[in-house]
C-alpha positions as CSV (number, residue, x, y, z in Angstrom):
1,M,95.9,131.6,81.5
2,S,98.0,132.2,84.8
3,L,97.7,135.6,86.6
4,G,99.2,137.0,89.9
5,P,99.4,134.6,92.9
6,G,96.8,134.3,95.5
7,L,96.0,132.6,98.8
8,L,92.4,132.0,100.3
9,I,92.7,132.6,104.2
10,A,89.6,130.5,105.7
11,A,88.7,128.9,108.8
12,P,86.6,125.7,109.9
13,R,83.9,128.0,111.2
14,S,82.7,131.7,111.7
15,G,84.2,133.6,114.6
16,S,87.7,132.1,114.2
17,G,89.5,135.6,113.5
18,K,89.7,135.5,109.6
19,T,89.0,139.1,109.1
20,T,91.8,140.0,111.8
21,V,94.4,138.0,110.1
22,V,93.3,138.9,106.5
23,L,93.5,142.6,107.4
24,G,96.7,142.3,109.2
25,L,98.3,140.4,106.3
26,Q,96.9,142.9,103.7
27,R,98.4,146.0,105.5
28,A,101.6,144.3,106.5
29,L,102.3,143.0,102.9
30,A,101.1,146.3,101.2
31,R,103.5,148.3,103.3
32,R,106.2,146.3,102.2
33,G,105.5,147.8,98.8
34,L,103.6,144.9,97.3
35,N,100.5,145.6,95.1
36,V,97.9,143.5,97.3
37,R,94.5,143.0,96.3
38,G,91.5,141.7,98.4
39,V,88.8,139.4,97.7
40,K,85.7,138.4,99.7
41,C,84.2,135.1,99.2
42,G,80.3,135.2,99.1
43,P,77.8,137.9,99.6
44,D,79.2,140.5,101.8
45,Y,79.4,144.3,101.7
46,I,81.4,145.3,104.9
47,D,84.7,143.2,104.6
48,P,85.8,144.3,101.1
49,A,85.5,147.9,102.3
50,F,87.9,147.1,105.1
51,H,90.3,145.2,102.4
52,A,90.1,148.4,100.4
53,A,91.2,150.5,103.5
54,A,94.0,148.0,104.2
55,T,95.4,147.6,100.8
56,G,94.8,150.9,99.1
57,A,92.9,149.2,96.1
58,P,89.3,147.9,95.5
59,S,88.1,144.5,96.7
60,F,85.8,142.5,94.9
61,N,83.5,139.6,95.8
62,L,83.5,136.1,94.2
63,D,80.4,134.0,94.8
64,S,80.3,130.4,93.2
65,F,76.5,130.1,93.4
66,A,75.4,133.7,92.5
67,M,78.0,134.1,89.6
68,N,78.5,131.9,86.6
69,G,81.9,130.8,85.4
70,P,82.5,133.8,82.9
71,L,81.6,136.3,85.5
72,L,83.8,134.8,88.2
73,G,86.6,134.7,85.6
74,S,85.9,138.2,84.7
75,I,86.1,139.4,88.2
76,A,89.1,137.3,89.2
77,S,91.2,138.6,86.4
78,Q,90.5,142.2,87.4
79,A,91.7,141.4,90.9
80,A,94.7,139.4,90.0
81,G,95.7,140.7,86.5
82,S,98.2,143.3,88.0
83,A,98.6,142.2,91.6
84,D,101.8,141.0,93.3
85,L,99.4,139.0,95.6
86,V,95.7,138.3,96.0
87,I,94.6,137.9,99.7
88,A,91.1,136.3,99.6
89,E,88.9,136.0,102.7
90,G,86.5,133.2,103.1
91,S,83.1,133.4,104.5
92,M,81.8,131.3,107.4
93,G,83.3,127.9,107.3
94,L,85.5,126.8,104.6
95,F,82.9,124.4,103.1
96,D,79.8,126.2,104.2
97,G,77.5,126.7,101.6
98,I,74.1,125.6,100.1
99,R,73.1,122.2,98.7
100,H,74.0,122.3,95.1
101,E,76.2,120.6,92.5
102,I,79.8,120.9,93.4
103,G,81.6,124.0,92.4
104,R,78.2,125.9,92.7
105,T,77.7,125.8,96.3
106,G,78.6,129.4,97.2
107,A,81.4,127.8,99.6
108,S,84.7,129.5,99.7
109,A,86.3,126.0,98.8
110,D,84.8,126.4,95.4
111,I,86.8,129.7,94.8
112,A,89.9,127.9,96.0
113,A,89.4,125.1,93.6
114,L,88.5,127.2,90.7
115,L,91.3,129.5,90.8
116,G,93.9,127.2,92.1
117,W,94.6,129.1,95.3
118,P,96.3,127.3,98.3
119,V,94.2,127.7,101.5
120,V,95.7,129.0,104.7
121,L,93.4,128.0,107.8
122,V,93.0,130.4,110.9
123,L,92.2,128.0,113.7
124,D,90.8,129.4,117.0
125,V,92.5,127.2,119.4
126,S,90.9,128.3,122.5
127,G,89.5,125.4,124.3
128,H,91.7,122.6,122.9
129,A,95.3,121.8,122.0
130,Q,96.5,118.9,119.9
131,S,92.9,118.1,119.0
132,A,93.1,121.3,116.7
133,A,95.2,119.1,114.4
134,A,92.1,116.8,113.9
135,V,90.0,119.6,112.8
136,A,92.7,120.8,110.4
137,L,93.4,117.6,108.9
138,G,89.6,117.0,108.4
139,C,89.7,120.3,106.4
140,A,92.6,119.2,104.5
141,R,91.1,115.9,103.4
142,F,87.3,116.7,103.2
143,D,87.7,118.1,99.4
144,P,90.2,116.7,97.1
145,R,90.0,119.8,94.7
146,I,91.8,122.1,97.2
147,N,95.3,122.2,98.8
148,V,95.3,123.3,102.5
149,A,98.9,124.6,102.7
150,G,99.3,125.7,106.3
151,V,97.6,127.0,109.4
152,V,97.8,130.4,111.4
153,L,96.8,129.7,115.0
154,N,94.6,132.2,116.7
155,K,93.8,132.9,120.5
156,V,96.7,131.1,121.7
157,A,96.7,131.1,125.6
158,S,100.5,130.6,126.3
159,E,103.7,129.4,124.9
160,R,102.9,126.0,126.5
161,H,99.7,126.1,124.8
162,R,101.3,127.0,121.4
163,R,103.9,124.0,121.7
164,L,101.1,121.5,122.5
165,V,99.1,122.7,119.2
166,E,102.2,122.7,117.1
167,D,103.2,119.1,118.3
168,G,99.6,118.1,116.8
169,M,100.2,119.9,113.6
170,A,103.6,118.3,113.5
171,R,102.0,114.8,113.5
172,I,99.7,115.7,110.4
173,G,102.5,117.4,108.5
174,L,100.8,120.9,108.4
175,P,103.2,123.9,108.6
176,V,102.3,126.4,111.4
177,L,102.9,129.9,109.8
178,G,102.4,131.8,112.9
179,A,100.4,132.0,116.2
180,L,98.5,134.9,117.5
181,M,97.9,135.2,121.2
182,R,94.9,136.2,122.9
183,N,94.4,139.9,122.6
184,A,90.9,141.6,122.8
185,D,92.5,144.8,121.7
186,L,92.8,143.6,118.1
187,A,89.0,143.1,117.8
188,L,87.1,145.4,115.3
189,P,83.7,146.9,116.8
190,E,80.7,145.0,115.6
191,R,76.8,145.6,115.2
192,H,73.9,143.7,114.0
193,L,74.9,143.0,110.2
194,G,78.6,142.3,111.2
195,L,81.4,144.7,111.6
196,V,81.0,148.3,112.0
197,Q,81.5,149.7,108.5
198,A,85.1,150.7,107.7
199,G,83.9,154.4,107.2
200,E,82.6,154.5,110.6
201,T,85.2,152.8,112.5
202,E,87.3,155.3,114.5
203,E,91.0,155.6,113.7
204,L,90.7,152.9,111.3
205,D,94.0,153.4,109.6
206,A,95.7,153.2,113.4
207,R,93.7,150.1,113.9
208,L,95.0,148.6,110.6
209,E,98.5,149.4,111.5
210,R,98.1,147.7,115.1
211,L,96.7,144.6,113.1
212,A,99.6,144.6,110.8
213,D,102.2,144.9,113.5
214,A,100.6,141.9,115.3
215,V,100.4,139.7,112.2
216,E,104.0,140.7,111.2
217,G,105.1,139.9,114.6
218,A,103.3,136.6,114.9
219,V,103.4,135.2,111.2
220,D,106.3,134.2,109.0
221,L,105.3,136.5,106.1
222,D,108.0,135.2,103.8
223,R,107.1,131.5,104.3
224,L,103.3,132.6,103.8
225,L,104.2,134.4,100.3
226,A,106.1,131.4,99.2
227,L,102.8,129.1,99.6
228,A,100.8,131.4,97.1
229,G,99.7,129.9,94.0
230,P,99.2,131.4,90.4
231,T,95.5,132.5,89.7
232,Q,94.4,129.7,87.0
233,L,91.9,130.9,84.8
234,D,90.9,130.2,81.0
235,S,91.0,133.3,78.8
236,P,88.4,135.5,80.8
237,D,85.6,137.4,79.0
238,D,84.7,141.0,79.8
239,V,81.4,140.3,81.5
240,I,79.0,143.1,82.8
241,P,77.2,141.6,85.9
242,L,74.4,143.7,85.9
243,P,73.3,146.1,83.0
244,P,73.2,149.6,84.1
245,P,69.8,151.0,84.9
246,G,70.4,154.3,83.1
247,Q,73.2,156.5,81.5
248,R,73.5,158.8,84.6
249,I,72.8,157.1,87.9
250,A,72.1,159.0,91.1
251,L,73.6,156.8,93.7
252,A,72.7,157.5,97.5
253,T,76.1,157.2,99.4
254,D,76.7,157.9,102.9
255,Q,76.5,155.8,106.2
256,A,72.9,155.1,105.8
257,F,73.5,153.8,102.1
258,S,76.6,152.1,101.5
259,F,75.8,148.5,100.4
260,V,76.9,148.6,96.7
261,Y,78.9,145.8,95.3
262,P,82.1,147.0,93.8
263,H,81.8,144.6,90.9
264,V,78.2,146.1,89.9
265,L,79.6,149.6,90.1
266,A,82.7,148.6,87.9
267,G,80.3,146.9,85.3
268,W,78.1,149.9,85.0
269,R,81.1,152.0,84.5
270,K,82.6,149.7,82.0
271,A,79.2,149.7,80.1
272,G,79.5,153.6,79.8
273,A,77.3,154.8,82.5
274,E,78.3,157.6,84.8
275,I,77.7,157.4,88.5
276,V,76.7,160.6,90.4
277,T,76.7,160.3,94.3
278,F,74.7,162.2,96.7
279,S,74.0,162.1,100.5
280,P,70.5,161.9,101.9
281,L,72.0,162.3,105.4
282,A,73.4,165.6,104.2
283,D,69.8,166.4,103.0
284,E,70.7,166.3,99.3
285,P,68.2,165.4,96.7
286,P,69.0,163.2,93.9
287,P,70.8,165.1,91.0
288,S,68.3,166.4,88.7
289,D,70.5,165.8,85.6
290,C,70.2,162.1,86.2
291,D,67.9,159.7,84.6
292,V,67.6,157.0,87.4
293,C,68.0,157.0,91.1
294,W,69.4,154.0,93.2
295,L,69.0,153.8,96.8
296,P,71.2,150.9,98.0
297,G,71.0,149.2,101.5
298,G,73.0,150.2,104.4
299,Y,71.8,151.4,108.0
300,P,68.7,153.7,107.7
301,E,67.4,152.2,110.7
302,L,70.2,153.9,112.6
303,H,69.6,157.2,111.2
304,A,65.6,157.3,110.8
305,G,65.2,160.4,112.5
306,R,67.6,162.4,110.4
307,L,66.3,160.8,107.2
308,A,62.6,161.9,108.2
309,D,63.8,165.5,108.7
310,A,65.8,165.7,105.4
311,S,63.1,167.6,103.6
312,R,65.2,168.6,100.7
313,F,66.1,164.9,100.0
314,L,62.5,163.5,100.5
315,E,60.9,166.3,98.4
316,G,63.8,165.9,95.8
317,L,63.3,162.1,95.8
318,R,59.5,162.4,95.2
319,S,59.7,165.0,92.5
320,F,62.5,162.7,90.7
321,A,60.2,159.7,90.9
322,A,57.5,161.5,89.2
323,S,59.4,161.2,85.8
324,R,62.2,158.8,86.3
325,P,62.8,155.4,87.7
326,V,63.8,155.0,91.5
327,H,65.0,151.6,92.8
328,G,65.8,150.7,96.5
329,E,67.5,147.7,97.8
330,C,67.0,146.6,101.4
331,G,67.5,149.8,103.4
332,G,66.9,151.9,100.5
333,Y,63.5,150.0,100.1
334,M,62.5,150.9,103.7
335,V,63.2,154.5,103.0
336,L,61.0,154.4,99.9
337,G,58.0,153.0,102.1
338,Q,55.7,155.0,104.1
339,S,57.3,154.6,107.5
340,L,60.0,153.1,109.5
341,E,60.2,152.1,113.0
342,D,63.8,152.4,114.7
343,G,65.2,150.2,117.4
344,D,63.5,152.2,120.1
345,G,60.1,152.0,118.8
346,H,59.9,155.2,117.4
347,T,58.1,155.6,113.9
348,H,59.3,158.2,111.4
349,S,57.7,159.0,108.2
350,M,59.7,158.1,104.9
351,A,59.5,159.0,101.3
352,G,55.9,157.3,100.8
353,L,56.5,156.2,97.5
354,L,55.8,152.3,98.2
355,P,53.0,150.8,100.1
356,V,55.0,149.4,102.9
357,E,55.7,150.0,106.4
358,T,58.8,148.4,108.0
359,S,60.1,148.0,111.6
360,Y,63.6,147.4,113.1
361,A,62.3,147.2,116.6
362,R,60.4,144.1,115.7
363,R,63.5,142.2,114.6
364,K,63.6,139.0,112.7
365,M,66.7,137.6,110.8
366,H,66.3,137.2,107.3
367,L,69.2,135.5,105.5
368,G,69.9,133.6,102.2
369,Y,70.4,133.6,98.6
370,R,67.4,134.5,96.4
371,V,66.5,134.2,92.7
372,A,64.1,136.6,91.6
373,D,61.9,136.9,88.5
374,L,60.9,140.4,87.6
375,L,57.0,140.9,87.3
376,N,57.3,144.1,85.4
377,D,59.7,146.3,83.3
378,G,61.7,148.5,85.7
379,A,65.2,149.8,86.5
380,L,66.6,146.2,86.9
381,G,65.3,144.9,83.6
382,R,62.4,143.6,81.6
383,A,59.5,141.7,83.0
384,G,60.6,138.0,83.1
385,S,64.3,139.0,83.8
386,R,66.0,136.6,86.3
387,L,68.4,138.0,88.8
388,V,70.4,136.2,91.8
389,G,71.1,137.8,94.9
390,H,70.8,137.6,98.6
391,E,68.7,139.0,101.7
392,F,70.5,139.9,105.0
393,H,68.4,142.0,107.2
394,Y,66.7,142.2,110.6
395,A,63.6,144.4,109.6
396,S,60.1,143.2,109.6
397,V,57.3,144.3,107.3
398,T,54.5,145.6,109.6
399,Q,52.1,146.7,107.0
400,S,51.9,146.2,103.0
401,D,50.1,145.9,100.0
402,M,50.9,142.4,99.3
403,S,49.0,141.9,95.7
404,E,50.8,140.7,92.7
405,E,50.0,143.6,90.9
406,A,52.0,145.9,93.4
407,A,54.9,143.4,93.8
408,F,58.4,143.8,92.4
409,A,59.3,140.2,91.6
410,R,58.4,136.5,92.4
411,I,61.4,134.8,94.5
412,T,62.6,131.4,95.2
413,D,65.6,130.4,97.8
414,A,68.7,128.8,96.3
415,E,67.3,125.4,96.4
416,G,64.3,126.6,94.3
417,Q,61.6,126.7,97.0
418,D,58.9,129.2,96.1
419,L,59.0,132.1,98.5
420,G,56.3,133.9,96.9
421,I,56.1,137.5,95.8
422,A,58.6,140.1,97.3
423,G,59.0,143.9,97.2
424,H,56.8,146.5,95.7
425,R,56.2,148.7,92.5
426,R,54.2,151.6,92.2
427,G,54.6,153.9,88.9
428,L,58.2,154.1,88.3
429,V,59.5,153.1,91.8
430,T,60.4,149.8,92.7
431,G,62.2,148.2,95.7
432,S,62.6,144.9,97.8
433,F,65.0,143.6,100.4
434,F,66.5,141.7,97.6
435,H,70.2,142.7,97.1
436,T,71.2,142.0,93.4
437,I,74.5,140.3,92.6
438,A,74.2,139.6,88.9
439,L,71.8,138.9,86.2
440,R,71.1,135.0,85.6
């Protein structure tokens, strides 16, 4: 089955400028009148929100480790079905993933191979010239499943520097589709989990327009469009990645609670669930006519004082939890706990629904895929259900009831190493640092 064409914009390593190029391309092509759709490879909440702002359409994640073939096909068909072009953004380096069977490593290259999308490399050429061609050649030859069709040069120092890099690319026969000069004004603001969220970025539309202007002036868009390849899929099934936890789902939604995968929400709606949003930062309680409450991840550590003072929210949450399920992921889990220490070392009382205290002041990075086996029935499924997802946070647990009777799940990493128990359960309330991607 062949759907709309796509390209994967990737790089040999993180920090090469993929997101800058992707957003510039998406906005530049969208303002030409094309129906452009974004895709993000791997687990990432922030970049898809920027894709949606650039294109005016939802952006989905595709993850070759966390998602099985039918789910990948279902999501890809949603993205490419009516699109004039899908512009997918890789994560980290093109081949960076986990040690697993080929095609299931979580690397961006797996997605290009599965869907037949040609790869355009973004090369940060600062610090070298003709040697950049050796890096590109290595990427082109490393994996015979994929087609590296061209390169976009980034952080070019001068016209002479550009000519030297292009000379190297000519020797290996890789087309240079364009070159962006060094320009710090094009960078988007960042914080501890990546870019500042799209909804918080000042003058986002104006920034996207400047990125589009820069990319349009530096990249041969017609030549790039000609490289796109049709999305190759078997007849895709209509797969629900995660069964809805209820019929009417109260979903916390604001700058403190924003990390929800679009494919999960789309699956809940497809299954007939209704999603009702509310804002804890606006001191709104979960709507009383809902039958389950979901507190997603986000940045509660940046708003801990406001959340602690949000009495209507906290009292309403406690009242809701007395009779209906409540689940918190990562930041939501922290808010369900006893207290949260912010980055300045101030401790704020939280909902007190789970026996855990957390701190952002005592930071330690936690990053990686997780496979979770549920220990009890709850909002995410029956005891014994297996979920796959990831952790990405800097918060530390400072006090906790770590008994298995009070735990949410038993987890392993992507290679099957036992990481013990995780999260907490008390009554109808559950939570953990684990972000769910799909049911396995």
